[in-house]
C-alpha positions as CSV (number, residue, x, y, z in Angstrom):
1,M,7.9,18.4,-24.0
2,L,8.4,20.7,-20.8
3,V,9.0,19.1,-17.5
4,D,6.1,20.5,-15.0
5,E,5.7,20.6,-11.6
6,G,3.9,17.2,-11.4
7,S,7.0,15.4,-13.0
8,A,10.1,17.5,-11.4
9,G,12.3,15.1,-9.5
10,Q,11.0,11.8,-11.5
11,R,13.5,9.7,-13.2
12,L,13.4,10.0,-17.0
13,D,12.4,6.3,-17.4
14,N,9.7,6.6,-15.1
15,F,8.3,10.0,-16.9
16,L,8.7,8.2,-20.2
17,L,6.7,5.1,-19.1
18,R,4.0,7.4,-18.0
19,E,3.9,9.6,-21.2
20,L,4.2,6.5,-23.6
21,K,1.2,4.8,-22.2
22,G,1.3,1.1,-23.8
23,V,4.8,1.3,-25.2
24,P,6.8,-1.9,-23.7
25,K,9.3,-1.2,-21.0
26,T,12.1,-2.8,-23.4
27,H,11.2,-0.4,-26.2
28,V,11.6,2.5,-23.8
29,Y,14.8,1.5,-22.3
30,R,15.8,0.9,-25.9
31,V,15.3,4.3,-27.0
32,I,17.0,5.9,-24.0
33,R,20.2,3.5,-24.4
34,A,20.3,4.6,-28.1
35,G,20.2,8.2,-27.3
36,E,16.9,9.0,-29.1
37,V,15.8,10.7,-26.1
38,R,17.2,14.0,-25.3
39,V,17.1,16.3,-22.1
40,N,17.8,19.9,-22.9
41,K,19.0,18.6,-26.2
42,G,21.9,16.4,-24.7
43,R,21.7,12.5,-24.1
44,A,20.5,11.2,-20.8
45,H,20.3,8.1,-18.9
46,A,17.4,6.1,-17.6
47,E,18.1,7.4,-13.8
48,T,18.4,11.2,-14.8
49,R,16.3,13.2,-12.6
50,L,14.3,15.7,-14.4
51,E,13.9,19.4,-13.1
52,L,11.4,21.8,-13.5
53,G,11.4,23.5,-16.9
54,D,13.5,20.7,-18.6
55,E,12.8,20.1,-22.3
56,V,12.4,16.2,-23.0
57,R,12.5,15.4,-26.7
58,I,10.7,12.2,-27.0
59,P,11.1,10.2,-30.4
60,P,8.0,9.4,-32.3
61,V,7.1,5.7,-31.4
62,R,4.7,3.9,-33.7
63,L,2.9,1.0,-32.4
64,P,0.2,-1.0,-34.0
65,E,-3.2,0.1,-32.7
66,R,-4.0,-3.3,-31.6
67,V,-1.0,-3.4,-29.2
68,V,-2.2,-0.1,-28.1
69,E,-5.7,-1.1,-27.5
70,E,-5.0,-4.1,-25.9
71,A,-2.5,-2.3,-23.3
72,K,-5.8,-0.4,-22.4
73,A,-8.1,-2.9,-22.0
74,F,-5.6,-5.1,-19.7
75,V,-6.0,-2.4,-17.3
76,P,-9.7,-1.7,-16.3
77,A,-10.3,1.8,-15.3
78,R,-11.7,2.1,-11.8
79,E,-12.5,4.6,-9.3
80,F,-12.3,3.9,-5.6
81,P,-14.3,5.3,-2.7
82,I,-12.8,8.8,-2.1
83,V,-12.3,9.9,1.6
84,F,-10.5,12.9,0.7
85,E,-9.2,14.7,-2.3
86,D,-7.8,18.2,-3.1
87,D,-5.2,19.4,-5.9
88,H,-2.3,17.7,-3.8
89,L,-3.6,14.4,-2.8
90,L,-6.0,11.6,-2.8
91,A,-7.2,9.4,-0.3
92,V,-9.4,6.3,-1.1
93,N,-11.1,3.4,0.9
94,K,-9.0,0.5,-0.5
95,P,-11.4,-2.9,-0.6
96,A,-9.8,-6.0,0.6
97,G,-8.5,-8.2,-2.1
98,V,-7.4,-5.4,-4.4
99,A,-3.5,-5.0,-4.7
100,V,-2.3,-1.6,-4.4
101,H,0.0,-1.9,-7.6
102,G,1.1,-4.3,-10.1
103,G,3.9,-6.8,-9.7
104,S,4.6,-10.2,-8.0
105,G,2.1,-12.2,-9.8
106,V,-0.3,-9.3,-9.9
107,S,-0.9,-7.6,-13.3
108,F,-2.5,-4.3,-11.9
109,G,-3.6,-2.6,-8.9
110,V,-5.2,0.5,-7.4
111,I,-2.6,3.1,-8.8
112,E,-2.9,1.4,-12.5
113,Q,-6.5,1.4,-12.6
114,L,-7.0,4.9,-10.9
115,R,-4.4,6.2,-13.8
116,Q,-6.7,4.4,-16.5
117,A,-9.7,6.1,-14.9
118,R,-8.0,9.3,-15.0
119,P,-6.1,9.8,-18.2
120,Q,-6.1,13.6,-17.8
121,A,-4.1,13.3,-14.3
122,K,-0.3,14.1,-15.1
123,F,0.8,12.7,-11.7
124,L,-0.6,9.8,-9.7
125,E,1.5,7.9,-7.3
126,L,1.4,6.0,-4.1
127,V,2.5,7.5,-0.9
128,H,2.4,4.2,1.1
129,R,1.3,0.7,0.8
130,L,-1.4,-1.7,2.3
131,D,-1.1,-5.4,1.7
132,K,-3.9,-6.8,-0.8
133,E,-5.9,-8.5,1.9
134,T,-5.8,-5.4,4.0
135,S,-8.9,-2.7,3.5
136,G,-8.8,0.9,4.2
137,L,-7.1,4.3,3.9
138,L,-4.7,4.7,1.1
139,L,-2.8,7.9,0.4
140,I,-2.1,8.9,-3.5
141,A,-0.3,12.1,-4.3
142,K,-1.2,14.3,-7.1
143,K,2.1,16.4,-7.3
144,R,5.5,15.2,-6.8
145,S,6.2,17.9,-4.0
146,A,3.3,16.4,-2.1
147,L,4.6,12.9,-2.4
148,V,8.2,13.7,-1.1
149,D,6.7,15.6,1.7
150,L,4.4,12.8,2.8
151,Q,6.9,10.3,2.5
152,D,9.2,12.1,4.4
153,Q,6.6,12.1,7.2
154,F,5.9,8.4,7.0
155,R,9.7,7.9,7.1
156,E,10.1,9.9,10.1
157,R,6.9,8.4,11.7
158,E,5.4,11.8,12.1
159,T,2.1,10.0,10.9
160,G,-0.6,8.3,12.8
161,K,-1.8,5.0,11.3
162,T,-4.2,2.9,13.4
163,Y,-5.8,-0.2,12.1
164,A,-8.8,-2.4,13.4
165,A,-7.9,-6.0,13.8
166,L,-10.0,-9.0,14.8
167,V,-7.8,-11.3,16.7
168,L,-8.7,-15.0,17.9
169,G,-8.8,-15.5,21.6
170,E,-8.8,-12.9,24.6
171,W,-6.2,-10.1,24.3
172,P,-4.5,-9.6,27.6
173,E,-5.3,-6.0,28.9
174,N,-1.9,-5.1,29.9
175,K,-0.2,-6.2,26.5
176,K,-0.2,-2.7,25.2
177,V,3.2,-2.2,23.5
178,I,4.9,-4.9,21.0
179,D,8.6,-3.9,20.5
180,V,9.8,-7.0,18.5
181,P,12.4,-6.7,15.5
182,L,10.8,-8.3,12.2
183,L,13.0,-10.2,9.5
184,K,12.0,-10.4,6.0
185,F,13.0,-13.5,3.9
186,I,12.2,-15.7,1.1
187,G,10.8,-19.1,2.0
188,S,11.3,-22.3,0.0
189,D,7.9,-21.7,-1.7
190,G,9.6,-18.5,-3.1
191,E,7.0,-16.6,-1.3
192,R,7.9,-13.4,0.8
193,W,7.6,-14.0,4.6
194,V,8.4,-12.1,7.8
195,R,9.3,-13.4,11.2
196,A,9.7,-12.3,14.5
197,V,13.4,-12.0,16.1
198,E,13.3,-11.7,19.8
199,N,16.7,-13.7,20.6
200,S,19.6,-11.5,20.3
201,H,21.5,-15.1,19.7
202,D,19.3,-15.5,16.4
203,P,22.0,-15.8,13.5
204,H,19.9,-13.3,11.5
205,A,19.6,-10.9,14.6
206,E,21.6,-8.1,13.2
207,Q,19.3,-8.1,9.7
208,A,16.1,-7.9,11.7
209,K,14.5,-4.2,12.0
210,R,13.0,-2.6,14.9
211,S,9.3,-2.8,15.0
212,I,6.7,-1.1,17.2
213,S,3.1,-1.7,17.5
214,L,0.8,-0.1,20.2
215,V,-2.3,-2.3,20.9
216,K,-5.5,-1.3,22.7
217,V,-8.4,-3.5,23.3
218,A,-11.6,-1.8,21.5
219,Q,-14.3,-4.6,22.2
220,R,-14.2,-8.1,23.4
221,L,-16.4,-10.6,21.6
222,Q,-17.2,-14.2,21.7
223,G,-13.8,-16.0,21.2
224,H,-12.2,-13.0,19.8
225,S,-11.0,-9.4,20.5
226,L,-11.3,-6.5,18.2
227,L,-8.0,-4.3,18.7
228,D,-7.0,-0.9,17.8
229,V,-3.1,-1.1,16.4
230,T,-1.3,2.2,16.0
231,I,1.9,1.5,14.1
232,K,5.2,3.5,15.1
233,T,7.1,1.8,12.1
234,G,5.8,0.7,8.8
235,R,7.5,-2.8,8.2
236,T,6.3,-5.4,5.7
237,H,3.3,-7.6,7.5
238,Q,4.0,-5.8,10.6
239,I,0.7,-5.8,12.6
240,R,0.1,-9.4,11.1
241,V,3.2,-11.0,12.4
242,H,3.5,-9.1,15.8
243,L,-0.1,-9.9,16.8
244,A,0.4,-13.8,15.7
245,H,3.8,-13.7,17.5
246,A,1.8,-12.5,20.6
247,G,-0.2,-15.6,20.3
248,H,-3.4,-14.0,18.8
249,V,-3.4,-14.4,15.0
250,I,-5.8,-12.1,12.8
251,L,-8.7,-13.7,11.7
252,G,-9.0,-14.8,8.1
253,D,-5.0,-14.1,7.6
254,P,-4.0,-16.4,4.8
255,K,-0.6,-16.4,5.6
256,Y,0.0,-16.2,9.2
257,G,-3.4,-17.2,10.6
258,D,-5.4,-20.3,12.1
259,F,-6.3,-21.8,8.8
260,E,-8.9,-24.4,10.3
261,H,-10.8,-21.4,11.9
262,N,-10.3,-19.3,8.9
263,R,-12.1,-22.1,6.8
264,A,-14.8,-22.7,9.6
265,M,-15.7,-18.8,9.3
266,A,-15.7,-18.6,5.6
267,R,-18.1,-22.2,5.5
268,G,-20.0,-21.4,8.5
269,A,-23.0,-19.3,9.3
270,H,-20.9,-16.1,9.2
271,K,-19.6,-16.8,5.7
272,F,-16.6,-14.5,6.5
273,D,-13.9,-15.1,4.0
274,R,-11.3,-12.2,4.2
275,M,-8.6,-11.0,6.5
276,F,-10.0,-8.6,9.3
277,L,-7.4,-6.1,9.3
278,H,-8.6,-2.5,8.2
279,A,-6.6,0.8,8.1
280,K,-9.1,3.1,9.9
281,R,-7.4,6.2,10.8
282,L,-4.5,8.1,9.1
283,R,-3.4,11.4,10.7
284,F,-0.6,13.6,8.8
285,V,0.4,17.4,8.0
286,H,-1.1,18.6,4.7
287,P,1.9,18.9,2.3
288,A,0.7,22.3,0.9
289,S,-1.4,24.1,3.9
290,K,0.7,22.4,6.8
291,Q,-2.8,21.9,8.8
292,E,-2.9,18.7,10.4
293,I,-5.6,16.3,8.8
294,E,-7.2,13.1,10.3
295,L,-8.9,11.0,8.0
296,M,-11.4,8.2,9.0
297,A,-12.6,5.2,7.0
298,P,-15.6,3.2,8.7
299,L,-15.4,-0.5,8.7
300,P,-16.4,-2.5,5.7
301,E,-20.1,-3.9,5.8
302,E,-18.7,-7.4,6.2
303,C,-16.6,-6.7,9.1
304,A,-19.3,-4.6,10.9
305,Q,-21.6,-7.4,10.3
306,L,-19.4,-10.1,11.8
307,L,-19.0,-7.8,14.9
308,S,-22.4,-7.5,15.5
309,E,-22.9,-11.2,15.2
310,L,-20.5,-12.1,17.6
311,S,-21.5,-9.5,20.0
312,L,-24.8,-11.0,20.0
313,K,-23.3,-14.5,20.9
314,K,-21.3,-13.2,23.7
């Protein structure tokens, strides 16, 4: 098998896992270690980077038909609302409650379901991530060259990512920049958490990473504020922790939010039972045409409905 543009630059193990759908990871690594996989007629390691035109010899792998079918059935094929698509990338409007990828107790996510729905696609990889509870714009690369280019843009903060967040209380008009370092840690519950580290005397201050969020009030509602939050850094749970640290938690946030208020909104007249954080706008330079692209994803119906109800009561 010859390595094409879609696979150039990929690690050998990831290449094989894509080509040998349904084959357990343990088996894939076993055949690599045994030297049964050859790259340009030579032995290769799992971390070997493939180059365009490389010849990969994959040994015949026989699995019981039942195992293959079960592996396919395990990940249901699913397409998601498309905001933009061409030969290089795909942008979808991810629903809340859907993980972007499998792992950490989640069997599968958007990327696995898309691959199942598009078996002819040679390359589909996440450019960035969204929390499971967050809805909105998610970019997926259809070529490795596009993946590398877009991830470089995200890393160099050359993209514009704006989220709609509904928070409790009245956000102060003069609070426009949050520049507070964030620290990731594992809690006593085994869960991944993030906290703000504002004090330089904090024993973990050196491990915290600088994080910047720009905040603009979009609408004031009964007991709530609708914010446009543009992130200049892409830290885990950044918006959720920054806004909570400022004293205004996001409505429906199951981790850092006001649990009593969340419960009241879910059980009360509004029946709103998700986190109100939506990736609404994404700006970047197209990896091939080099033209600036700006994508917008409208608020989900349940979020728009809640805003309408709250504005009537103001």
